[in-house]
Jmol script that loads the backbone (N, CA, C; Angstrom):
load data "model"
ATOM      1  N   MET A   1    -270.952 -30.046   2.311  1.00  0.00           N
ATOM      2  CA  MET A   1    -270.007 -30.894   2.996  1.00  0.00           C
ATOM      3  C   MET A   1    -270.675 -32.222   3.317  1.00  0.00           C
ATOM      4  N   THR A   2    -269.903 -33.276   3.232  1.00  0.00           N
ATOM      5  CA  THR A   2    -270.453 -34.587   3.564  1.00  0.00           C
ATOM      6  C   THR A   2    -270.094 -34.947   4.991  1.00  0.00           C
ATOM      7  N   GLY A   3    -270.790 -35.853   5.517  1.00  0.00           N
ATOM      8  CA  GLY A   3    -270.569 -36.315   6.871  1.00  0.00           C
ATOM      9  C   GLY A   3    -271.736 -37.191   7.269  1.00  0.00           C
ATOM     10  N   ARG A   4    -271.826 -37.430   8.544  1.00  0.00           N
ATOM     11  CA  ARG A   4    -272.953 -38.254   9.005  1.00  0.00           C
ATOM     12  C   ARG A   4    -273.496 -37.711  10.320  1.00  0.00           C
ATOM     13  N   ILE A   5    -274.722 -38.087  10.580  1.00  0.00           N
ATOM     14  CA  ILE A   5    -275.431 -37.686  11.787  1.00  0.00           C
ATOM     15  C   ILE A   5    -275.589 -38.926  12.667  1.00  0.00           C
ATOM     16  N   ASN A   6    -275.247 -38.790  13.929  1.00  0.00           N
ATOM     17  CA  ASN A   6    -275.510 -39.827  14.930  1.00  0.00           C
ATOM     18  C   ASN A   6    -276.466 -39.255  15.962  1.00  0.00           C
ATOM     19  N   PHE A   7    -277.398 -40.070  16.404  1.00  0.00           N
ATOM     20  CA  PHE A   7    -278.333 -39.667  17.448  1.00  0.00           C
ATOM     21  C   PHE A   7    -278.044 -40.461  18.711  1.00  0.00           C
ATOM     22  N   THR A   8    -277.961 -39.774  19.846  1.00  0.00           N
ATOM     23  CA  THR A   8    -277.863 -40.488  21.114  1.00  0.00           C
ATOM     24  C   THR A   8    -279.212 -41.151  21.371  1.00  0.00           C
ATOM     25  N   PRO A   9    -279.228 -42.179  22.223  1.00  0.00           N
ATOM     26  CA  PRO A   9    -280.523 -42.779  22.581  1.00  0.00           C
ATOM     27  C   PRO A   9    -281.488 -41.744  23.168  1.00  0.00           C
ATOM     28  N   GLU A  10    -280.946 -40.786  23.930  1.00  0.00           N
ATOM     29  CA  GLU A  10    -281.795 -39.745  24.510  1.00  0.00           C
ATOM     30  C   GLU A  10    -282.436 -38.881  23.426  1.00  0.00           C
ATOM     31  N   ALA A  11    -281.655 -38.520  22.408  1.00  0.00           N
ATOM     32  CA  ALA A  11    -282.197 -37.695  21.322  1.00  0.00           C
ATOM     33  C   ALA A  11    -283.299 -38.443  20.571  1.00  0.00           C
ATOM     34  N   LEU A  12    -283.090 -39.727  20.329  1.00  0.00           N
ATOM     35  CA  LEU A  12    -284.125 -40.517  19.661  1.00  0.00           C
ATOM     36  C   LEU A  12    -285.381 -40.599  20.521  1.00  0.00           C
ATOM     37  N   GLN A  13    -285.193 -40.725  21.825  1.00  0.00           N
ATOM     38  CA  GLN A  13    -286.334 -40.757  22.737  1.00  0.00           C
ATOM     39  C   GLN A  13    -287.069 -39.416  22.721  1.00  0.00           C
ATOM     40  N   HIS A  14    -286.319 -38.314  22.689  1.00  0.00           N
ATOM     41  CA  HIS A  14    -286.949 -36.987  22.620  1.00  0.00           C
ATOM     42  C   HIS A  14    -287.824 -36.872  21.373  1.00  0.00           C
ATOM     43  N   LEU A  15    -287.294 -37.302  20.228  1.00  0.00           N
ATOM     44  CA  LEU A  15    -288.062 -37.248  18.975  1.00  0.00           C
ATOM     45  C   LEU A  15    -289.322 -38.105  19.068  1.00  0.00           C
ATOM     46  N   HIS A  16    -289.186 -39.282  19.644  1.00  0.00           N
ATOM     47  CA  HIS A  16    -290.332 -40.178  19.787  1.00  0.00           C
ATOM     48  C   HIS A  16    -291.407 -39.548  20.676  1.00  0.00           C
ATOM     49  N   HIS A  17    -290.993 -38.970  21.806  1.00  0.00           N
ATOM     50  CA  HIS A  17    -291.959 -38.325  22.713  1.00  0.00           C
ATOM     51  C   HIS A  17    -292.623 -37.122  22.047  1.00  0.00           C
ATOM     52  N   LEU A  18    -291.845 -36.349  21.290  1.00  0.00           N
ATOM     53  CA  LEU A  18    -292.411 -35.202  20.588  1.00  0.00           C
ATOM     54  C   LEU A  18    -293.438 -35.657  19.559  1.00  0.00           C
ATOM     55  N   ASP A  19    -293.117 -36.710  18.835  1.00  0.00           N
ATOM     56  CA  ASP A  19    -294.046 -37.268  17.855  1.00  0.00           C
ATOM     57  C   ASP A  19    -295.343 -37.711  18.546  1.00  0.00           C
ATOM     58  N   ASP A  20    -295.207 -38.410  19.647  1.00  0.00           N
ATOM     59  CA  ASP A  20    -296.398 -38.863  20.381  1.00  0.00           C
ATOM     60  C   ASP A  20    -297.235 -37.690  20.883  1.00  0.00           C
ATOM     61  N   TRP A  21    -296.561 -36.676  21.417  1.00  0.00           N
ATOM     62  CA  TRP A  21    -297.265 -35.523  21.971  1.00  0.00           C
ATOM     63  C   TRP A  21    -298.042 -34.779  20.889  1.00  0.00           C
ATOM     64  N   ILE A  22    -297.390 -34.538  19.748  1.00  0.00           N
ATOM     65  CA  ILE A  22    -298.068 -33.824  18.655  1.00  0.00           C
ATOM     66  C   ILE A  22    -299.213 -34.666  18.114  1.00  0.00           C
ATOM     67  N   ALA A  23    -299.003 -35.968  17.973  1.00  0.00           N
ATOM     68  CA  ALA A  23    -300.065 -36.851  17.480  1.00  0.00           C
ATOM     69  C   ALA A  23    -301.274 -36.816  18.403  1.00  0.00           C
ATOM     70  N   GLU A  24    -301.019 -36.724  19.701  1.00  0.00           N
ATOM     71  CA  GLU A  24    -302.116 -36.659  20.673  1.00  0.00           C
ATOM     72  C   GLU A  24    -302.853 -35.328  20.602  1.00  0.00           C
ATOM     73  N   LYS A  25    -302.103 -34.232  20.434  1.00  0.00           N
ATOM     74  CA  LYS A  25    -302.700 -32.896  20.414  1.00  0.00           C
ATOM     75  C   LYS A  25    -303.274 -32.517  19.047  1.00  0.00           C
ATOM     76  N   ALA A  26    -302.719 -33.087  17.980  1.00  0.00           N
ATOM     77  CA  ALA A  26    -303.180 -32.763  16.620  1.00  0.00           C
ATOM     78  C   ALA A  26    -303.532 -34.079  15.917  1.00  0.00           C
ATOM     79  N   THR A  27    -302.679 -34.473  14.961  1.00  0.00           N
ATOM     80  CA  THR A  27    -302.885 -35.749  14.259  1.00  0.00           C
ATOM     81  C   THR A  27    -301.543 -36.441  14.063  1.00  0.00           C
ATOM     82  N   ALA A  28    -301.597 -37.728  13.784  1.00  0.00           N
ATOM     83  CA  ALA A  28    -300.369 -38.486  13.525  1.00  0.00           C
ATOM     84  C   ALA A  28    -299.664 -37.953  12.287  1.00  0.00           C
ATOM     85  N   ASP A  29    -300.418 -37.532  11.290  1.00  0.00           N
ATOM     86  CA  ASP A  29    -299.831 -36.988  10.066  1.00  0.00           C
ATOM     87  C   ASP A  29    -299.086 -35.672  10.346  1.00  0.00           C
ATOM     88  N   THR A  30    -299.686 -34.828  11.168  1.00  0.00           N
ATOM     89  CA  THR A  30    -299.047 -33.569  11.553  1.00  0.00           C
ATOM     90  C   THR A  30    -297.752 -33.854  12.311  1.00  0.00           C
ATOM     91  N   ALA A  31    -297.798 -34.805  13.224  1.00  0.00           N
ATOM     92  CA  ALA A  31    -296.614 -35.173  14.003  1.00  0.00           C
ATOM     93  C   ALA A  31    -295.518 -35.695  13.094  1.00  0.00           C
ATOM     94  N   ARG A  32    -295.877 -36.560  12.182  1.00  0.00           N
ATOM     95  CA  ARG A  32    -294.897 -37.149  11.253  1.00  0.00           C
ATOM     96  C   ARG A  32    -294.230 -36.059  10.412  1.00  0.00           C
ATOM     97  N   ARG A  33    -295.019 -35.111   9.914  1.00  0.00           N
ATOM     98  CA  ARG A  33    -294.457 -34.017   9.105  1.00  0.00           C
ATOM     99  C   ARG A  33    -293.516 -33.144   9.930  1.00  0.00           C
ATOM    100  N   PHE A  34    -293.916 -32.815  11.158  1.00  0.00           N
ATOM    101  CA  PHE A  34    -293.092 -31.954  12.000  1.00  0.00           C
ATOM    102  C   PHE A  34    -291.757 -32.623  12.325  1.00  0.00           C
ATOM    103  N   VAL A  35    -291.793 -33.891  12.706  1.00  0.00           N
ATOM    104  CA  VAL A  35    -290.557 -34.609  13.021  1.00  0.00           C
ATOM    105  C   VAL A  35    -289.686 -34.749  11.766  1.00  0.00           C
ATOM    106  N   ALA A  36    -290.292 -34.969  10.620  1.00  0.00           N
ATOM    107  CA  ALA A  36    -289.522 -35.045   9.363  1.00  0.00           C
ATOM    108  C   ALA A  36    -288.828 -33.711   9.078  1.00  0.00           C
ATOM    109  N   GLU A  37    -289.505 -32.605   9.357  1.00  0.00           N
ATOM    110  CA  GLU A  37    -288.893 -31.284   9.165  1.00  0.00           C
ATOM    111  C   GLU A  37    -287.733 -31.072  10.135  1.00  0.00           C
ATOM    112  N   ILE A  38    -287.871 -31.552  11.363  1.00  0.00           N
ATOM    113  CA  ILE A  38    -286.767 -31.466  12.324  1.00  0.00           C
ATOM    114  C   ILE A  38    -285.575 -32.266  11.802  1.00  0.00           C
ATOM    115  N   LEU A  39    -285.828 -33.462  11.308  1.00  0.00           N
ATOM    116  CA  LEU A  39    -284.742 -34.299  10.791  1.00  0.00           C
ATOM    117  C   LEU A  39    -284.061 -33.645   9.590  1.00  0.00           C
ATOM    118  N   ASP A  40    -284.829 -32.989   8.732  1.00  0.00           N
ATOM    119  CA  ASP A  40    -284.235 -32.243   7.614  1.00  0.00           C
ATOM    120  C   ASP A  40    -283.354 -31.110   8.133  1.00  0.00           C
ATOM    121  N   HIS A  41    -283.819 -30.425   9.163  1.00  0.00           N
ATOM    122  CA  HIS A  41    -283.043 -29.341   9.767  1.00  0.00           C
ATOM    123  C   HIS A  41    -281.732 -29.890  10.348  1.00  0.00           C
ATOM    124  N   ILE A  42    -281.816 -31.018  11.005  1.00  0.00           N
ATOM    125  CA  ILE A  42    -280.618 -31.645  11.568  1.00  0.00           C
ATOM    126  C   ILE A  42    -279.650 -32.028  10.451  1.00  0.00           C
ATOM    127  N   ASP A  43    -280.157 -32.566   9.358  1.00  0.00           N
ATOM    128  CA  ASP A  43    -279.290 -32.892   8.212  1.00  0.00           C
ATOM    129  C   ASP A  43    -278.560 -31.662   7.695  1.00  0.00           C
ATOM    130  N   SER A  44    -279.209 -30.498   7.766  1.00  0.00           N
ATOM    131  CA  SER A  44    -278.592 -29.272   7.252  1.00  0.00           C
ATOM    132  C   SER A  44    -277.420 -28.809   8.111  1.00  0.00           C
ATOM    133  N   ILE A  45    -277.311 -29.317   9.329  1.00  0.00           N
ATOM    134  CA  ILE A  45    -276.178 -28.961  10.187  1.00  0.00           C
ATOM    135  C   ILE A  45    -274.869 -29.377   9.518  1.00  0.00           C
ATOM    136  N   LEU A  46    -274.900 -30.425   8.727  1.00  0.00           N
ATOM    137  CA  LEU A  46    -273.693 -30.889   8.041  1.00  0.00           C
ATOM    138  C   LEU A  46    -273.123 -29.832   7.104  1.00  0.00           C
ATOM    139  N   ILE A  47    -273.946 -28.940   6.597  1.00  0.00           N
ATOM    140  CA  ILE A  47    -273.485 -27.906   5.663  1.00  0.00           C
ATOM    141  C   ILE A  47    -272.685 -26.837   6.397  1.00  0.00           C
ATOM    142  N   PHE A  48    -273.191 -26.367   7.534  1.00  0.00           N
ATOM    143  CA  PHE A  48    -272.519 -25.350   8.347  1.00  0.00           C
ATOM    144  C   PHE A  48    -272.525 -25.794   9.810  1.00  0.00           C
ATOM    145  N   PRO A  49    -271.699 -26.751  10.172  1.00  0.00           N
ATOM    146  CA  PRO A  49    -271.765 -27.299  11.528  1.00  0.00           C
ATOM    147  C   PRO A  49    -271.430 -26.292  12.629  1.00  0.00           C
ATOM    148  N   LEU A  50    -270.652 -25.275  12.305  1.00  0.00           N
ATOM    149  CA  LEU A  50    -270.287 -24.290  13.329  1.00  0.00           C
ATOM    150  C   LEU A  50    -271.284 -23.134  13.421  1.00  0.00           C
ATOM    151  N   ALA A  51    -272.352 -23.191  12.641  1.00  0.00           N
ATOM    152  CA  ALA A  51    -273.344 -22.122  12.659  1.00  0.00           C
ATOM    153  C   ALA A  51    -274.155 -22.120  13.946  1.00  0.00           C
ATOM    154  N   GLY A  52    -274.261 -23.260  14.590  1.00  0.00           N
ATOM    155  CA  GLY A  52    -274.985 -23.322  15.849  1.00  0.00           C
ATOM    156  C   GLY A  52    -274.249 -22.542  16.929  1.00  0.00           C
ATOM    157  N   ARG A  53    -274.983 -22.145  17.926  1.00  0.00           N
ATOM    158  CA  ARG A  53    -274.419 -21.353  19.025  1.00  0.00           C
ATOM    159  C   ARG A  53    -273.603 -22.250  19.954  1.00  0.00           C
ATOM    160  N   ALA A  54    -272.355 -21.881  20.205  1.00  0.00           N
ATOM    161  CA  ALA A  54    -271.510 -22.617  21.139  1.00  0.00           C
ATOM    162  C   ALA A  54    -272.050 -22.443  22.548  1.00  0.00           C
ATOM    163  N   ARG A  55    -272.168 -23.535  23.285  1.00  0.00           N
ATOM    164  CA  ARG A  55    -272.670 -23.497  24.668  1.00  0.00           C
ATOM    165  C   ARG A  55    -271.721 -24.254  25.587  1.00  0.00           C
ATOM    166  N   GLU A  56    -270.496 -23.785  25.611  1.00  0.00           N
ATOM    167  CA  GLU A  56    -269.471 -24.367  26.476  1.00  0.00           C
ATOM    168  C   GLU A  56    -269.852 -24.266  27.951  1.00  0.00           C
ATOM    169  N   ASP A  57    -270.732 -23.318  28.282  1.00  0.00           N
ATOM    170  CA  ASP A  57    -271.170 -23.164  29.668  1.00  0.00           C
ATOM    171  C   ASP A  57    -272.028 -24.335  30.132  1.00  0.00           C
ATOM    172  N   VAL A  58    -272.606 -25.063  29.189  1.00  0.00           N
ATOM    173  CA  VAL A  58    -273.455 -26.202  29.519  1.00  0.00           C
ATOM    174  C   VAL A  58    -272.628 -27.483  29.542  1.00  0.00           C
ATOM    175  N   ARG A  59    -271.820 -27.649  28.491  1.00  0.00           N
ATOM    176  CA  ARG A  59    -270.992 -28.848  28.351  1.00  0.00           C
ATOM    177  C   ARG A  59    -269.967 -28.578  27.260  1.00  0.00           C
ATOM    178  N   ALA A  60    -268.777 -29.076  27.438  1.00  0.00           N
ATOM    179  CA  ALA A  60    -267.707 -28.855  26.465  1.00  0.00           C
ATOM    180  C   ALA A  60    -268.132 -29.344  25.084  1.00  0.00           C
ATOM    181  N   GLY A  61    -267.962 -28.483  24.101  1.00  0.00           N
ATOM    182  CA  GLY A  61    -268.237 -28.845  22.715  1.00  0.00           C
ATOM    183  C   GLY A  61    -269.688 -28.788  22.287  1.00  0.00           C
ATOM    184  N   VAL A  62    -270.591 -28.433  23.169  1.00  0.00           N
ATOM    185  CA  VAL A  62    -272.019 -28.411  22.817  1.00  0.00           C
ATOM    186  C   VAL A  62    -272.334 -27.167  22.004  1.00  0.00           C
ATOM    187  N   ARG A  63    -273.109 -27.378  20.960  1.00  0.00           N
ATOM    188  CA  ARG A  63    -273.650 -26.297  20.144  1.00  0.00           C
ATOM    189  C   ARG A  63    -275.157 -26.503  20.073  1.00  0.00           C
ATOM    190  N   THR A  64    -275.892 -25.409  19.859  1.00  0.00           N
ATOM    191  CA  THR A  64    -277.349 -25.510  19.737  1.00  0.00           C
ATOM    192  C   THR A  64    -277.816 -24.757  18.503  1.00  0.00           C
ATOM    193  N   THR A  65    -278.909 -25.227  17.974  1.00  0.00           N
ATOM    194  CA  THR A  65    -279.606 -24.551  16.890  1.00  0.00           C
ATOM    195  C   THR A  65    -281.095 -24.669  17.168  1.00  0.00           C
ATOM    196  N   ASN A  66    -281.848 -23.713  16.693  1.00  0.00           N
ATOM    197  CA  ASN A  66    -283.299 -23.724  16.892  1.00  0.00           C
ATOM    198  C   ASN A  66    -284.006 -24.087  15.607  1.00  0.00           C
ATOM    199  N   PHE A  67    -285.144 -24.738  15.788  1.00  0.00           N
ATOM    200  CA  PHE A  67    -286.031 -25.060  14.680  1.00  0.00           C
ATOM    201  C   PHE A  67    -287.393 -24.479  15.010  1.00  0.00           C
ATOM    202  N   LYS A  68    -287.867 -23.601  14.145  1.00  0.00           N
ATOM    203  CA  LYS A  68    -289.179 -22.955  14.312  1.00  0.00           C
ATOM    204  C   LYS A  68    -289.362 -22.363  15.713  1.00  0.00           C
ATOM    205  N   ARG A  69    -288.332 -21.757  16.216  1.00  0.00           N
ATOM    206  CA  ARG A  69    -288.312 -21.012  17.473  1.00  0.00           C
ATOM    207  C   ARG A  69    -288.530 -21.839  18.728  1.00  0.00           C
ATOM    208  N   ARG A  70    -289.358 -22.861  18.694  1.00  0.00           N
ATOM    209  CA  ARG A  70    -289.746 -23.576  19.910  1.00  0.00           C
ATOM    210  C   ARG A  70    -289.021 -24.900  20.115  1.00  0.00           C
ATOM    211  N   THR A  71    -288.209 -25.308  19.157  1.00  0.00           N
ATOM    212  CA  THR A  71    -287.495 -26.580  19.270  1.00  0.00           C
ATOM    213  C   THR A  71    -286.006 -26.310  19.222  1.00  0.00           C
ATOM    214  N   LEU A  72    -285.296 -26.814  20.222  1.00  0.00           N
ATOM    215  CA  LEU A  72    -283.862 -26.627  20.317  1.00  0.00           C
ATOM    216  C   LEU A  72    -283.173 -27.967  20.105  1.00  0.00           C
ATOM    217  N   ILE A  73    -282.146 -27.956  19.267  1.00  0.00           N
ATOM    218  CA  ILE A  73    -281.368 -29.155  18.982  1.00  0.00           C
ATOM    219  C   ILE A  73    -279.972 -28.934  19.549  1.00  0.00           C
ATOM    220  N   ALA A  74    -279.541 -29.832  20.421  1.00  0.00           N
ATOM    221  CA  ALA A  74    -278.201 -29.763  21.019  1.00  0.00           C
ATOM    222  C   ALA A  74    -277.339 -30.830  20.348  1.00  0.00           C
ATOM    223  N   TYR A  75    -276.124 -30.426  19.954  1.00  0.00           N
ATOM    224  CA  TYR A  75    -275.253 -31.363  19.248  1.00  0.00           C
ATOM    225  C   TYR A  75    -273.793 -31.063  19.520  1.00  0.00           C
ATOM    226  N   GLN A  76    -272.956 -32.024  19.171  1.00  0.00           N
ATOM    227  CA  GLN A  76    -271.509 -31.862  19.216  1.00  0.00           C
ATOM    228  C   GLN A  76    -270.946 -32.281  17.866  1.00  0.00           C
ATOM    229  N   ILE A  77    -269.837 -31.658  17.516  1.00  0.00           N
ATOM    230  CA  ILE A  77    -269.148 -31.968  16.269  1.00  0.00           C
ATOM    231  C   ILE A  77    -267.933 -32.820  16.598  1.00  0.00           C
ATOM    232  N   ASP A  78    -267.740 -33.879  15.828  1.00  0.00           N
ATOM    233  CA  ASP A  78    -266.577 -34.750  16.011  1.00  0.00           C
ATOM    234  C   ASP A  78    -265.912 -34.944  14.654  1.00  0.00           C
ATOM    235  N   GLU A  79    -264.667 -34.507  14.552  1.00  0.00           N
ATOM    236  CA  GLU A  79    -263.904 -34.704  13.322  1.00  0.00           C
ATOM    237  C   GLU A  79    -262.639 -35.518  13.591  1.00  0.00           C
ATOM    238  N   SER A  80    -262.620 -36.216  14.722  1.00  0.00           N
ATOM    239  CA  SER A  80    -261.427 -36.954  15.131  1.00  0.00           C
ATOM    240  C   SER A  80    -261.060 -38.076  14.161  1.00  0.00           C
ATOM    241  N   SER A  81    -262.036 -38.597  13.431  1.00  0.00           N
ATOM    242  CA  SER A  81    -261.771 -39.673  12.481  1.00  0.00           C
ATOM    243  C   SER A  81    -261.372 -39.137  11.107  1.00  0.00           C
ATOM    244  N   GLY A  82    -261.352 -37.822  10.954  1.00  0.00           N
ATOM    245  CA  GLY A  82    -261.071 -37.212   9.662  1.00  0.00           C
ATOM    246  C   GLY A  82    -262.329 -36.912   8.876  1.00  0.00           C
ATOM    247  N   ALA A  83    -263.451 -37.446   9.326  1.00  0.00           N
ATOM    248  CA  ALA A  83    -264.745 -37.182   8.696  1.00  0.00           C
ATOM    249  C   ALA A  83    -265.605 -36.400   9.684  1.00  0.00           C
ATOM    250  N   LEU A  84    -266.516 -35.616   9.153  1.00  0.00           N
ATOM    251  CA  LEU A  84    -267.423 -34.841   9.986  1.00  0.00           C
ATOM    252  C   LEU A  84    -268.538 -35.740  10.517  1.00  0.00           C
ATOM    253  N   VAL A  85    -268.676 -35.755  11.833  1.00  0.00           N
ATOM    254  CA  VAL A  85    -269.768 -36.469  12.482  1.00  0.00           C
ATOM    255  C   VAL A  85    -270.471 -35.477  13.407  1.00  0.00           C
ATOM    256  N   VAL A  86    -271.767 -35.358  13.245  1.00  0.00           N
ATOM    257  CA  VAL A  86    -272.581 -34.523  14.126  1.00  0.00           C
ATOM    258  C   VAL A  86    -273.330 -35.467  15.059  1.00  0.00           C
ATOM    259  N   ASN A  87    -273.031 -35.357  16.336  1.00  0.00           N
ATOM    260  CA  ASN A  87    -273.683 -36.176  17.350  1.00  0.00           C
ATOM    261  C   ASN A  87    -274.808 -35.365  17.984  1.00  0.00           C
ATOM    262  N   VAL A  88    -276.044 -35.752  17.692  1.00  0.00           N
ATOM    263  CA  VAL A  88    -277.211 -35.054  18.238  1.00  0.00           C
ATOM    264  C   VAL A  88    -277.448 -35.585  19.645  1.00  0.00           C
ATOM    265  N   LEU A  89    -277.356 -34.674  20.614  1.00  0.00           N
ATOM    266  CA  LEU A  89    -277.486 -35.029  22.019  1.00  0.00           C
ATOM    267  C   LEU A  89    -278.917 -34.973  22.512  1.00  0.00           C
ATOM    268  N   GLY A  90    -279.712 -34.084  21.923  1.00  0.00           N
ATOM    269  CA  GLY A  90    -281.086 -33.954  22.369  1.00  0.00           C
ATOM    270  C   GLY A  90    -281.888 -33.032  21.485  1.00  0.00           C
ATOM    271  N   VAL A  91    -283.193 -33.235  21.509  1.00  0.00           N
ATOM    272  CA  VAL A  91    -284.155 -32.392  20.794  1.00  0.00           C
ATOM    273  C   VAL A  91    -285.196 -31.983  21.837  1.00  0.00           C
ATOM    274  N   PHE A  92    -285.209 -30.701  22.160  1.00  0.00           N
ATOM    275  CA  PHE A  92    -286.034 -30.190  23.251  1.00  0.00           C
ATOM    276  C   PHE A  92    -287.065 -29.225  22.691  1.00  0.00           C
ATOM    277  N   HIS A  93    -288.283 -29.323  23.190  1.00  0.00           N
ATOM    278  CA  HIS A  93    -289.376 -28.522  22.641  1.00  0.00           C
ATOM    279  C   HIS A  93    -290.118 -27.792  23.753  1.00  0.00           C
ATOM    280  N   GLY A  94    -290.543 -26.582  23.438  1.00  0.00           N
ATOM    281  CA  GLY A  94    -291.464 -25.848  24.291  1.00  0.00           C
ATOM    282  C   GLY A  94    -290.928 -25.453  25.649  1.00  0.00           C
ATOM    283  N   GLY A  95    -289.701 -25.033  25.711  1.00  0.00           N
ATOM    284  CA  GLY A  95    -289.164 -24.530  26.964  1.00  0.00           C
ATOM    285  C   GLY A  95    -288.674 -25.592  27.935  1.00  0.00           C
ATOM    286  N   GLN A  96    -288.458 -26.812  27.459  1.00  0.00           N
ATOM    287  CA  GLN A  96    -287.898 -27.841  28.335  1.00  0.00           C
ATOM    288  C   GLN A  96    -286.541 -27.386  28.854  1.00  0.00           C
ATOM    289  N   ASP A  97    -286.183 -27.816  30.033  1.00  0.00           N
ATOM    290  CA  ASP A  97    -284.916 -27.434  30.657  1.00  0.00           C
ATOM    291  C   ASP A  97    -283.786 -28.297  30.088  1.00  0.00           C
ATOM    292  N   TRP A  98    -283.368 -27.965  28.902  1.00  0.00           N
ATOM    293  CA  TRP A  98    -282.351 -28.752  28.205  1.00  0.00           C
ATOM    294  C   TRP A  98    -280.988 -28.629  28.865  1.00  0.00           C
ATOM    295  N   GLU A  99    -280.694 -27.482  29.455  1.00  0.00           N
ATOM    296  CA  GLU A  99    -279.394 -27.296  30.101  1.00  0.00           C
ATOM    297  C   GLU A  99    -279.218 -28.279  31.255  1.00  0.00           C
ATOM    298  N   SER A 100    -280.231 -28.412  32.071  1.00  0.00           N
ATOM    299  CA  SER A 100    -280.167 -29.373  33.174  1.00  0.00           C
ATOM    300  C   SER A 100    -280.134 -30.803  32.654  1.00  0.00           C
ATOM    301  N   ALA A 101    -280.936 -31.083  31.643  1.00  0.00           N
ATOM    302  CA  ALA A 101    -280.972 -32.440  31.089  1.00  0.00           C
ATOM    303  C   ALA A 101    -279.604 -32.862  30.570  1.00  0.00           C
ATOM    304  N   LEU A 102    -278.943 -31.988  29.857  1.00  0.00           N
ATOM    305  CA  LEU A 102    -277.613 -32.329  29.343  1.00  0.00           C
ATOM    306  C   LEU A 102    -276.580 -32.350  30.457  1.00  0.00           C
ATOM    307  N   GLY A 103    -276.711 -31.433  31.392  1.00  0.00           N
ATOM    308  CA  GLY A 103    -275.767 -31.367  32.495  1.00  0.00           C
ATOM    309  C   GLY A 103    -275.855 -32.566  33.419  1.00  0.00           C
ATOM    310  N   GLU A 104    -277.071 -33.046  33.687  1.00  0.00           N
ATOM    311  CA  GLU A 104    -277.258 -34.176  34.595  1.00  0.00           C
ATOM    312  C   GLU A 104    -277.029 -35.512  33.903  1.00  0.00           C
ATOM    313  N   ALA A 105    -277.631 -35.682  32.726  1.00  0.00           N
ATOM    314  CA  ALA A 105    -277.579 -36.975  32.065  1.00  0.00           C
ATOM    315  C   ALA A 105    -276.247 -37.236  31.378  1.00  0.00           C
ATOM    316  N   GLN A 106    -275.609 -36.182  30.900  1.00  0.00           N
ATOM    317  CA  GLN A 106    -274.418 -36.375  30.087  1.00  0.00           C
ATOM    318  C   GLN A 106    -273.326 -35.406  30.494  1.00  0.00           C
ATOM    319  N   GLY A 107    -273.318 -35.023  31.742  1.00  0.00           N
ATOM    320  CA  GLY A 107    -272.421 -33.960  32.193  1.00  0.00           C
ATOM    321  C   GLY A 107    -270.975 -34.369  32.360  1.00  0.00           C
ATOM    322  N   ASP A 108    -270.232 -33.450  32.900  1.00  0.00           N
ATOM    323  CA  ASP A 108    -268.814 -33.593  33.144  1.00  0.00           C
ATOM    324  C   ASP A 108    -268.577 -34.721  34.154  1.00  0.00           C
ATOM    325  N   PRO A 109    -267.715 -35.697  33.836  1.00  0.00           N
ATOM    326  CA  PRO A 109    -267.483 -36.814  34.740  1.00  0.00           C
ATOM    327  C   PRO A 109    -266.841 -36.386  36.064  1.00  0.00           C
ATOM    328  N   GLU A 110    -266.270 -35.189  36.120  1.00  0.00           N
ATOM    329  CA  GLU A 110    -265.663 -34.711  37.344  1.00  0.00           C
ATOM    330  C   GLU A 110    -266.668 -34.019  38.236  1.00  0.00           C
ATOM    331  N   GLY A 111    -267.903 -33.934  37.794  1.00  0.00           N
ATOM    332  CA  GLY A 111    -268.945 -33.306  38.590  1.00  0.00           C
ATOM    333  C   GLY A 111    -269.188 -31.873  38.180  1.00  0.00           C
ATOM    334  N   ASP A 112    -270.233 -31.286  38.740  1.00  0.00           N
ATOM    335  CA  ASP A 112    -270.586 -29.910  38.421  1.00  0.00           C
ATOM    336  C   ASP A 112    -269.615 -28.951  39.066  1.00  0.00           C
ATOM    337  N   GLN A 113    -269.481 -27.774  38.454  1.00  0.00           N
ATOM    338  CA  GLN A 113    -268.578 -26.764  38.979  1.00  0.00           C
ATOM    339  C   GLN A 113    -269.215 -26.005  40.104  1.00  0.00           C
TER     340      GLN A 113
END
end "model"
wireframe off; spacefill off
backbone 0.3
color backbone group
């Protein structure tokens, strides 16, 4: 299936921080390869966008998928224009509290339940 991927500024920041962290702990080359693999995984969401786990309890329309067990990708699907658009909301690694991050930074405008 064709479509496009959009990244929120927060998701791009998450990728940048992950790249920096891995480069510091390992090497820049290792970091670059890992982030490239994450981006390939995100591209594959276009093939089966509903394969990710629905997480309506966190935010309406949010789905998640894991990459190599320790990285979680949160996204929403938008087909309102007639084309498939996957909006990547965040890339969380190593047990980060992604539920709170999405709930606080991008939560329901009516407030928490």
